N, CA, C and O atoms as a GROMACS GRO file, in nm:
protein
  444
    1MET      N    1  -1.618  -9.322   0.197
    1MET     CA    2  -1.632  -9.266   0.048
    1MET      C    3  -1.696  -9.129   0.064
    1MET      O    4  -1.814  -9.119   0.099
    2GLY      N    5  -1.609  -9.010   0.034
    2GLY     CA    6  -1.660  -8.865   0.064
    2GLY      C    7  -1.792  -8.833  -0.068
    2GLY      O    8  -1.830  -8.913  -0.155
    3TRP      N    9  -1.823  -8.743  -0.053
    3TRP     CA   10  -1.962  -8.713  -0.149
    3TRP      C   11  -1.830  -8.652  -0.279
    3TRP      O   12  -1.861  -8.676  -0.396
    4ARG      N   13  -1.724  -8.595  -0.263
    4ARG     CA   14  -1.623  -8.560  -0.399
    4ARG      C   15  -1.609  -8.700  -0.455
    4ARG      O   16  -1.607  -8.693  -0.578
    5ASN      N   17  -1.599  -8.806  -0.419
    5ASN     CA   18  -1.523  -8.915  -0.462
    5ASN      C   19  -1.652  -8.992  -0.540
    5ASN      O   20  -1.642  -9.053  -0.646
    6ARG      N   21  -1.775  -8.974  -0.464
    6ARG     CA   22  -1.887  -9.023  -0.534
    6ARG      C   23  -1.953  -8.949  -0.657
    6ARG      O   24  -2.015  -9.010  -0.744
    7VAL      N   25  -1.937  -8.827  -0.657
    7VAL     CA   26  -1.977  -8.746  -0.797
    7VAL      C   27  -1.830  -8.759  -0.890
    7VAL      O   28  -1.850  -8.722  -1.006
    8ALA      N   29  -1.738  -8.788  -0.872
    8ALA     CA   30  -1.654  -8.837  -0.967
    8ALA      C   31  -1.686  -8.958  -0.998
    8ALA      O   32  -1.711  -8.959  -1.119
    9ALA      N   33  -1.696  -9.043  -0.961
    9ALA     CA   34  -1.708  -9.157  -0.959
    9ALA      C   35  -1.844  -9.205  -1.080
    9ALA      O   36  -1.838  -9.301  -1.157
   10PHE      N   37  -1.973  -9.097  -1.065
   10PHE     CA   38  -2.070  -9.085  -1.110
   10PHE      C   39  -2.063  -9.054  -1.250
   10PHE      O   40  -2.127  -9.106  -1.342
   11TRP      N   41  -1.955  -8.939  -1.255
   11TRP     CA   42  -1.935  -8.870  -1.421
   11TRP      C   43  -1.854  -8.932  -1.442
   11TRP      O   44  -1.830  -8.890  -1.556
   12ILE      N   45  -1.753  -9.037  -1.417
   12ILE     CA   46  -1.666  -9.136  -1.463
   12ILE      C   47  -1.725  -9.244  -1.568
   12ILE      O   48  -1.682  -9.276  -1.679
   13ARG      N   49  -1.837  -9.289  -1.496
   13ARG     CA   50  -1.918  -9.384  -1.534
   13ARG      C   51  -1.993  -9.304  -1.627
   13ARG      O   52  -2.005  -9.352  -1.740
   14ARG      N   53  -2.042  -9.199  -1.606
   14ARG     CA   54  -2.158  -9.152  -1.714
   14ARG      C   55  -2.086  -9.051  -1.865
   14ARG      O   56  -2.154  -9.000  -1.953
   15ARG      N   57  -1.938  -9.047  -1.855
   15ARG     CA   58  -1.941  -8.983  -1.976
   15ARG      C   59  -1.891  -9.057  -2.102
   15ARG      O   60  -1.835  -9.166  -2.096
   16ARG      N   61  -1.912  -8.999  -2.200
   16ARG     CA   62  -2.010  -9.030  -2.302
   16ARG      C   63  -1.874  -9.090  -2.393
   16ARG      O   64  -1.761  -9.066  -2.350
   17ARG      N   65  -1.889  -9.152  -2.492
   17ARG     CA   66  -1.823  -9.238  -2.528
   17ARG      C   67  -1.773  -9.135  -2.706
   17ARG      O   68  -1.873  -9.108  -2.773
   18PRO      N   69  -1.687  -9.105  -2.743
   18PRO     CA   70  -1.674  -9.059  -2.856
   18PRO      C   71  -1.752  -9.130  -2.995
   18PRO      O   72  -1.723  -9.248  -3.014
   19ILE      N   73  -1.825  -9.080  -3.069
   19ILE     CA   74  -1.894  -9.136  -3.164
   19ILE      C   75  -1.802  -9.184  -3.306
   19ILE      O   76  -1.738  -9.097  -3.365
   20SER      N   77  -1.800  -9.328  -3.357
   20SER     CA   78  -1.721  -9.373  -3.419
   20SER      C   79  -1.732  -9.284  -3.570
   20SER      O   80  -1.826  -9.218  -3.613
   21ALA      N   81  -1.629  -9.306  -3.616
   21ALA     CA   82  -1.594  -9.237  -3.778
   21ALA      C   83  -1.731  -9.328  -3.888
   21ALA      O   84  -1.769  -9.284  -3.997
   22THR      N   85  -1.761  -9.402  -3.852
   22THR     CA   86  -1.876  -9.441  -3.972
   22THR      C   87  -1.983  -9.350  -3.910
   22THR      O   88  -2.021  -9.262  -3.988
   23LYS      N   89  -2.048  -9.350  -3.773
   23LYS     CA   90  -2.129  -9.282  -3.702
   23LYS      C   91  -2.141  -9.133  -3.755
   23LYS      O   92  -2.248  -9.079  -3.782
   24THR      N   93  -2.033  -9.080  -3.764
   24THR     CA   94  -1.994  -8.943  -3.771
   24THR      C   95  -2.060  -8.922  -3.935
   24THR      O   96  -2.159  -8.851  -3.954
   25ILE      N   97  -2.004  -8.980  -4.023
   25ILE     CA   98  -2.022  -9.011  -4.181
   25ILE      C   99  -2.168  -8.988  -4.169
   25ILE      O  100  -2.222  -8.879  -4.188
   26ALA      N  101  -2.224  -9.096  -4.138
   26ALA     CA  102  -2.364  -9.118  -4.163
   26ALA      C  103  -2.432  -9.006  -4.127
   26ALA      O  104  -2.491  -8.939  -4.212
   27LEU      N  105  -2.430  -8.975  -3.997
   27LEU     CA  106  -2.499  -8.869  -3.952
   27LEU      C  107  -2.477  -8.719  -4.038
   27LEU      O  108  -2.566  -8.635  -4.050
   28THR      N  109  -2.358  -8.708  -4.086
   28THR     CA  110  -2.310  -8.564  -4.185
   28THR      C  111  -2.388  -8.603  -4.257
   28THR      O  112  -2.477  -8.521  -4.278
   29PHE      N  113  -2.403  -8.734  -4.329
   29PHE     CA  114  -2.482  -8.786  -4.474
   29PHE      C  115  -2.640  -8.708  -4.476
   29PHE      O  116  -2.692  -8.634  -4.558
   30GLY      N  117  -2.696  -8.774  -4.319
   30GLY     CA  118  -2.811  -8.726  -4.328
   30GLY      C  119  -2.848  -8.591  -4.291
   30GLY      O  120  -2.953  -8.535  -4.321
   31ALA      N  121  -2.755  -8.545  -4.227
   31ALA     CA  122  -2.754  -8.396  -4.202
   31ALA      C  123  -2.800  -8.309  -4.373
   31ALA      O  124  -2.903  -8.253  -4.412
   32ILE      N  125  -2.667  -8.334  -4.436
   32ILE     CA  126  -2.645  -8.267  -4.586
   32ILE      C  127  -2.787  -8.286  -4.635
   32ILE      O  128  -2.835  -8.190  -4.695
   33ILE      N  129  -2.891  -8.434  -4.613
   33ILE     CA  130  -2.970  -8.449  -4.705
   33ILE      C  131  -3.099  -8.371  -4.621
   33ILE      O  132  -3.208  -8.369  -4.679
   34LEU      N  133  -3.091  -8.317  -4.508
   34LEU     CA  134  -3.218  -8.274  -4.442
   34LEU      C  135  -3.205  -8.131  -4.493
   34LEU      O  136  -3.294  -8.068  -4.549
   35LEU      N  137  -3.070  -8.083  -4.463
   35LEU     CA  138  -3.090  -7.952  -4.552
   35LEU      C  139  -3.118  -7.917  -4.671
   35LEU      O  140  -3.201  -7.831  -4.700
   36GLY      N  141  -3.046  -7.987  -4.756
   36GLY     CA  142  -3.062  -7.995  -4.913
   36GLY      C  143  -3.230  -7.986  -4.910
   36GLY      O  144  -3.280  -7.888  -4.964
   37ALA      N  145  -3.321  -8.089  -4.848
   37ALA     CA  146  -3.447  -8.065  -4.848
   37ALA      C  147  -3.511  -7.928  -4.782
   37ALA      O  148  -3.608  -7.886  -4.844
   38CYS      N  149  -3.486  -7.878  -4.707
   38CYS     CA  150  -3.525  -7.752  -4.654
   38CYS      C  151  -3.491  -7.664  -4.727
   38CYS      O  152  -3.565  -7.566  -4.716
   39LEU      N  153  -3.385  -7.648  -4.824
   39LEU     CA  154  -3.365  -7.526  -4.898
   39LEU      C  155  -3.476  -7.590  -5.039
   39LEU      O  156  -3.549  -7.506  -5.091
   40LEU      N  157  -3.480  -7.731  -5.090
   40LEU     CA  158  -3.548  -7.704  -5.185
   40LEU      C  159  -3.700  -7.711  -5.168
   40LEU      O  160  -3.766  -7.722  -5.272
   41THR      N  161  -3.775  -7.704  -5.025
   41THR     CA  162  -3.875  -7.656  -4.992
   41THR      C  163  -3.914  -7.513  -4.976
   41THR      O  164  -4.034  -7.488  -4.959
   42LEU      N  165  -3.820  -7.408  -4.980
   42LEU     CA  166  -3.834  -7.302  -5.018
   42LEU      C  167  -3.898  -7.222  -5.168
   42LEU      O  168  -3.857  -7.242  -5.282
   43PRO      N  169  -3.982  -7.152  -5.135
   43PRO     CA  170  -4.096  -7.095  -5.297
   43PRO      C  171  -3.951  -7.054  -5.410
   43PRO      O  172  -3.946  -7.063  -5.533
   44ALA      N  173  -3.844  -7.008  -5.314
   44ALA     CA  174  -3.750  -6.946  -5.420
   44ALA      C  175  -3.706  -7.081  -5.522
   44ALA      O  176  -3.675  -7.058  -5.639
   45ALA      N  177  -3.707  -7.215  -5.471
   45ALA     CA  178  -3.622  -7.301  -5.515
   45ALA      C  179  -3.750  -7.336  -5.644
   45ALA      O  180  -3.701  -7.375  -5.750
   46SER      N  181  -3.865  -7.327  -5.643
   46SER     CA  182  -3.894  -7.383  -5.756
   46SER      C  183  -3.970  -7.269  -5.824
   46SER      O  184  -4.014  -7.164  -5.777
   47ARG      N  185  -3.972  -7.338  -5.994
   47ARG     CA  186  -4.018  -7.192  -6.098
   47ARG      C  187  -4.127  -7.134  -6.036
   47ARG      O  188  -4.112  -7.015  -6.012
   48SER      N  189  -4.252  -7.193  -5.998
   48SER     CA  190  -4.366  -7.153  -5.982
   48SER      C  191  -4.376  -7.021  -5.881
   48SER      O  192  -4.448  -6.921  -5.882
   49GLY      N  193  -4.254  -7.074  -5.781
   49GLY     CA  194  -4.268  -6.981  -5.682
   49GLY      C  195  -4.346  -7.051  -5.572
   49GLY      O  196  -4.350  -6.988  -5.466
   50ILE      N  197  -4.408  -7.167  -5.575
   50ILE     CA  198  -4.489  -7.211  -5.476
   50ILE      C  199  -4.416  -7.347  -5.412
   50ILE      O  200  -4.375  -7.436  -5.487
   51SER      N  201  -4.404  -7.355  -5.288
   51SER     CA  202  -4.358  -7.467  -5.214
   51SER      C  203  -4.366  -7.628  -5.293
   51SER      O  204  -4.475  -7.684  -5.295
   52CYS      N  205  -4.264  -7.684  -5.346
   52CYS     CA  206  -4.320  -7.838  -5.393
   52CYS      C  207  -4.362  -7.929  -5.266
   52CYS      O  208  -4.398  -8.043  -5.297
   53GLY      N  209  -4.363  -7.897  -5.129
   53GLY     CA  210  -4.376  -8.004  -5.025
   53GLY      C  211  -4.253  -8.041  -4.949
   53GLY      O  212  -4.141  -8.004  -4.986
   54PHE      N  213  -4.270  -8.103  -4.860
   54PHE     CA  214  -4.156  -8.166  -4.773
   54PHE      C  215  -4.079  -8.298  -4.859
   54PHE      O  216  -3.962  -8.311  -4.896
   55ARG      N  217  -4.198  -8.390  -4.873
   55ARG     CA  218  -4.142  -8.533  -4.931
   55ARG      C  219  -4.114  -8.534  -5.063
   55ARG      O  220  -4.044  -8.629  -5.100
   56PRO      N  221  -4.154  -8.440  -5.159
   56PRO     CA  222  -4.094  -8.451  -5.296
   56PRO      C  223  -3.943  -8.403  -5.287
   56PRO      O  224  -3.850  -8.448  -5.353
   57ALA      N  225  -3.937  -8.302  -5.192
   57ALA     CA  226  -3.779  -8.216  -5.177
   57ALA      C  227  -3.687  -8.292  -5.097
   57ALA      O  228  -3.565  -8.288  -5.115
   58LEU      N  229  -3.750  -8.369  -5.001
   58LEU     CA  230  -3.645  -8.468  -4.958
   58LEU      C  231  -3.634  -8.607  -5.051
   58LEU      O  232  -3.536  -8.680  -5.063
   59PHE      N  233  -3.725  -8.616  -5.094
   59PHE     CA  234  -3.698  -8.784  -5.198
   59PHE      C  235  -3.585  -8.711  -5.337
   59PHE      O  236  -3.504  -8.784  -5.394
   60THR      N  237  -3.598  -8.574  -5.370
   60THR     CA  238  -3.506  -8.544  -5.463
   60THR      C  239  -3.346  -8.491  -5.398
   60THR      O  240  -3.248  -8.486  -5.473
   61ALA      N  241  -3.338  -8.459  -5.276
   61ALA     CA  242  -3.234  -8.417  -5.204
   61ALA      C  243  -3.164  -8.570  -5.199
   61ALA      O  244  -3.068  -8.612  -5.266
   62THR      N  245  -3.235  -8.630  -5.110
   62THR     CA  246  -3.192  -8.783  -5.091
   62THR      C  247  -3.086  -8.858  -5.240
   62THR      O  248  -2.973  -8.903  -5.252
   63SER      N  249  -3.189  -8.838  -5.315
   63SER     CA  250  -3.138  -8.894  -5.509
   63SER      C  251  -3.051  -8.813  -5.541
   63SER      O  252  -2.971  -8.862  -5.621
   64ALA      N  253  -3.023  -8.676  -5.506
   64ALA     CA  254  -2.916  -8.619  -5.566
   64ALA      C  255  -2.786  -8.620  -5.488
   64ALA      O  256  -2.676  -8.596  -5.538
   65THR      N  257  -2.808  -8.653  -5.356
   65THR     CA  258  -2.702  -8.680  -5.262
   65THR      C  259  -2.628  -8.806  -5.276
   65THR      O  260  -2.505  -8.814  -5.269
   66CYS      N  261  -2.729  -8.930  -5.302
   66CYS     CA  262  -2.707  -9.016  -5.326
   66CYS      C  263  -2.650  -9.075  -5.479
   66CYS      O  264  -2.594  -9.183  -5.499
   67VAL      N  265  -2.679  -8.978  -5.570
   67VAL     CA  266  -2.622  -8.958  -5.679
   67VAL      C  267  -2.668  -9.085  -5.775
   67VAL      O  268  -2.603  -9.143  -5.862
   68THR      N  269  -2.778  -9.103  -5.738
   68THR     CA  270  -2.868  -9.223  -5.821
   68THR      C  271  -2.926  -9.149  -5.937
   68THR      O  272  -2.899  -9.173  -6.055
   69GLY      N  273  -3.019  -9.047  -5.889
   69GLY     CA  274  -3.025  -8.972  -6.057
   69GLY      C  275  -3.181  -8.990  -6.046
   69GLY      O  276  -3.234  -8.947  -6.149
   70LEU      N  277  -3.263  -9.034  -5.966
   70LEU     CA  278  -3.425  -9.035  -5.950
   70LEU      C  279  -3.484  -8.897  -5.948
   70LEU      O  280  -3.404  -8.816  -5.900
   71VAL      N  281  -3.584  -8.853  -5.980
   71VAL     CA  282  -3.655  -8.753  -5.974
   71VAL      C  283  -3.793  -8.740  -5.955
   71VAL      O  284  -3.827  -8.840  -6.018
   72LEU      N  285  -3.886  -8.697  -5.921
   72LEU     CA  286  -4.024  -8.707  -5.915
   72LEU      C  287  -4.076  -8.583  -6.027
   72LEU      O  288  -4.191  -8.581  -6.073
   73TYR      N  289  -3.965  -8.478  -6.062
   73TYR     CA  290  -4.037  -8.353  -6.149
   73TYR      C  291  -3.923  -8.360  -6.226
   73TYR      O  292  -3.818  -8.403  -6.177
   74ASP      N  293  -3.930  -8.324  -6.338
   74ASP     CA  294  -3.838  -8.258  -6.416
   74ASP      C  295  -3.762  -8.163  -6.394
   74ASP      O  296  -3.814  -8.051  -6.394
   75THR      N  297  -3.623  -8.174  -6.369
   75THR     CA  298  -3.560  -8.042  -6.336
   75THR      C  299  -3.564  -7.929  -6.358
   75THR      O  300  -3.567  -7.840  -6.274
   76TRP      N  301  -3.564  -7.916  -6.481
   76TRP     CA  302  -3.570  -7.781  -6.583
   76TRP      C  303  -3.703  -7.727  -6.558
   76TRP      O  304  -3.710  -7.606  -6.531
   77SER      N  305  -3.792  -7.785  -6.561
   77SER     CA  306  -3.927  -7.725  -6.560
   77SER      C  307  -3.989  -7.693  -6.399
   77SER      O  308  -4.075  -7.608  -6.375
   78GLN      N  309  -3.918  -7.788  -6.289
   78GLN     CA  310  -3.975  -7.743  -6.168
   78GLN      C  311  -3.924  -7.678  -6.110
   78GLN      O  312  -3.988  -7.594  -6.046
   79TRP      N  313  -3.760  -7.683  -6.099
   79TRP     CA  314  -3.705  -7.614  -5.994
   79TRP      C  315  -3.625  -7.494  -6.087
   79TRP      O  316  -3.592  -7.503  -6.205
   80SER      N  317  -3.604  -7.370  -5.988
   80SER     CA  318  -3.572  -7.285  -6.048
   80SER      C  319  -3.392  -7.266  -6.024
   80SER      O  320  -3.327  -7.347  -5.958
   81GLY      N  321  -3.357  -7.193  -6.064
   81GLY     CA  322  -3.176  -7.185  -6.082
   81GLY      C  323  -3.141  -7.167  -5.948
   81GLY      O  324  -3.020  -7.179  -5.930
   82PHE      N  325  -3.201  -7.145  -5.855
   82PHE     CA  326  -3.153  -7.164  -5.696
   82PHE      C  327  -3.183  -7.280  -5.656
   82PHE      O  328  -3.131  -7.322  -5.552
   83GLY      N  329  -3.285  -7.367  -5.738
   83GLY     CA  330  -3.311  -7.487  -5.705
   83GLY      C  331  -3.198  -7.605  -5.734
   83GLY      O  332  -3.149  -7.698  -5.670
   84GLN      N  333  -3.187  -7.556  -5.849
   84GLN     CA  334  -3.064  -7.656  -5.971
   84GLN      C  335  -2.927  -7.648  -5.894
   84GLN      O  336  -2.843  -7.733  -5.863
   85VAL      N  337  -2.940  -7.499  -5.873
   85VAL     CA  338  -2.806  -7.522  -5.775
   85VAL      C  339  -2.788  -7.594  -5.638
   85VAL      O  340  -2.684  -7.648  -5.600
   86VAL      N  341  -2.898  -7.587  -5.572
   86VAL     CA  342  -2.915  -7.676  -5.458
   86VAL      C  343  -2.892  -7.798  -5.514
   86VAL      O  344  -2.811  -7.863  -5.448
   87ILE      N  345  -2.942  -7.865  -5.635
   87ILE     CA  346  -2.959  -7.984  -5.641
   87ILE      C  347  -2.803  -8.034  -5.721
   87ILE      O  348  -2.757  -8.148  -5.730
   88ILE      N  349  -2.774  -7.966  -5.747
   88ILE     CA  350  -2.614  -8.010  -5.833
   88ILE      C  351  -2.503  -7.970  -5.723
   88ILE      O  352  -2.387  -8.009  -5.741
   89SER      N  353  -2.532  -7.902  -5.620
   89SER     CA  354  -2.426  -7.882  -5.510
   89SER      C  355  -2.444  -8.048  -5.453
   89SER      O  356  -2.350  -8.127  -5.467
   90LEU      N  357  -2.610  -8.100  -5.372
   90LEU     CA  358  -2.598  -8.201  -5.352
   90LEU      C  359  -2.528  -8.332  -5.422
   90LEU      O  360  -2.499  -8.435  -5.362
   91ILE      N  361  -2.512  -8.312  -5.532
   91ILE     CA  362  -2.470  -8.405  -5.634
   91ILE      C  363  -2.330  -8.423  -5.613
   91ILE      O  364  -2.272  -8.531  -5.601
   92GLN      N  365  -2.262  -8.261  -5.609
   92GLN     CA  366  -2.131  -8.301  -5.616
   92GLN      C  367  -2.069  -8.323  -5.444
   92GLN      O  368  -1.956  -8.369  -5.426
   93ILE      N  369  -2.144  -8.290  -5.344
   93ILE     CA  370  -2.125  -8.305  -5.208
   93ILE      C  371  -2.119  -8.460  -5.168
   93ILE      O  372  -2.038  -8.519  -5.097
   94GLY      N  373  -2.245  -8.514  -5.248
   94GLY     CA  374  -2.231  -8.670  -5.252
   94GLY      C  375  -2.170  -8.762  -5.283
   94GLY      O  376  -2.173  -8.873  -5.228
   95GLY      N  377  -2.092  -8.721  -5.397
   95GLY     CA  378  -1.991  -8.783  -5.438
   95GLY      C  379  -1.871  -8.795  -5.383
   95GLY      O  380  -1.861  -8.823  -5.263
   96LEU      N  381  -1.765  -8.777  -5.461
   96LEU     CA  382  -1.616  -8.775  -5.424
   96LEU      C  383  -1.628  -8.672  -5.321
   96LEU      O  384  -1.584  -8.712  -5.213
   97GLY      N  385  -1.673  -8.548  -5.319
   97GLY     CA  386  -1.590  -8.444  -5.285
   97GLY      C  387  -1.648  -8.464  -5.112
   97GLY      O  388  -1.577  -8.414  -5.025
   98PHE      N  389  -1.778  -8.539  -5.071
   98PHE     CA  390  -1.800  -8.517  -4.972
   98PHE      C  391  -1.716  -8.679  -4.855
   98PHE      O  392  -1.712  -8.689  -4.733
   99MET      N  393  -1.683  -8.742  -4.926
   99MET     CA  394  -1.630  -8.850  -4.902
   99MET      C  395  -1.486  -8.863  -4.853
   99MET      O  396  -1.430  -8.930  -4.767
  100SER      N  397  -1.446  -8.759  -4.956
  100SER     CA  398  -1.276  -8.748  -4.946
  100SER      C  399  -1.254  -8.636  -4.829
  100SER      O  400  -1.149  -8.630  -4.764
  101ALA      N  401  -1.367  -8.544  -4.810
  101ALA     CA  402  -1.366  -8.444  -4.686
  101ALA      C  403  -1.386  -8.521  -4.587
  101ALA      O  404  -1.304  -8.512  -4.495
  102ALA      N  405  -1.462  -8.588  -4.578
  102ALA     CA  406  -1.542  -8.699  -4.439
  102ALA      C  407  -1.380  -8.753  -4.408
  102ALA      O  408  -1.321  -8.728  -4.303
  103THR      N  409  -1.332  -8.817  -4.501
  103THR     CA  410  -1.214  -8.880  -4.476
  103THR      C  411  -1.114  -8.811  -4.397
  103THR      O  412  -1.092  -8.850  -4.282
  104LEU      N  413  -1.052  -8.713  -4.449
  104LEU     CA  414  -0.981  -8.639  -4.422
  104LEU      C  415  -1.034  -8.558  -4.242
  104LEU      O  416  -0.941  -8.518  -4.171
  105PHE      N  417  -1.120  -8.549  -4.211
  105PHE     CA  418  -1.159  -8.486  -4.116
  105PHE      C  419  -1.162  -8.608  -4.026
  105PHE      O  420  -1.125  -8.582  -3.912
  106VAL      N  421  -1.200  -8.742  -4.049
  106VAL     CA  422  -1.207  -8.811  -3.886
  106VAL      C  423  -1.031  -8.885  -3.921
  106VAL      O  424  -0.997  -8.979  -3.848
  107PHE      N  425  -0.978  -8.859  -3.980
  107PHE     CA  426  -0.801  -8.892  -3.977
  107PHE      C  427  -0.722  -8.770  -3.882
  107PHE      O  428  -0.630  -8.788  -3.803
  108LEU      N  429  -0.797  -8.630  -3.920
  108LEU     CA  430  -0.772  -8.550  -3.861
  108LEU      C  431  -0.817  -8.533  -3.732
  108LEU      O  432  -0.773  -8.440  -3.664
  109LEU      N  433  -0.888  -8.599  -3.697
  109LEU     CA  434  -0.951  -8.623  -3.571
  109LEU      C  435  -0.887  -8.702  -3.447
  109LEU      O  436  -0.863  -8.665  -3.331
  110HIS      N  437  -0.864  -8.835  -3.521
  110HIS     CA  438  -0.780  -8.906  -3.449
  110HIS      C  439  -0.642  -8.890  -3.438
  110HIS      O  440  -0.578  -8.988  -3.403
  111LYS      N  441  -0.584  -8.785  -3.462
  111LYS     CA  442  -0.410  -8.760  -3.437
  111LYS      C  443  -0.423  -8.630  -3.370
  111LYS      O  444  -0.323  -8.569  -3.331
   0.00000   0.00000   0.00000
C-alpha cells in the first residue's frame, strides 16, 4: 500500500459526518440566545447606561427566546429603547419565525 493510499484511507475514516437537523436547530437556538445576551449586556441596552451584567442578560434573553415571559427586571424601567427592541426581536425569532425559518433551511439543505 503506497503512501497516497494510506493518506486517502486516513482522510476517509476521519471525515466529518454532517450535523443532524435537530442539532442544527439546537445550536442555532443557543447562538441566538448568546447573541441576545451579549446585546443586552451593552450599556446602550440599559436605561441607566450601566450594564446589568451577563447573568441577568442571559436569563432575559433565554426567557425572551423561549417565549416564557419571565423577567428579573421590569422591562420598561430597566431596558432602554434599544434593549426593548432586542427583547422583542428575541421573542419574534424564538416564536414561529425561527422554527419556520429553521425548517425551511433544513429542507433546503437536504435537497
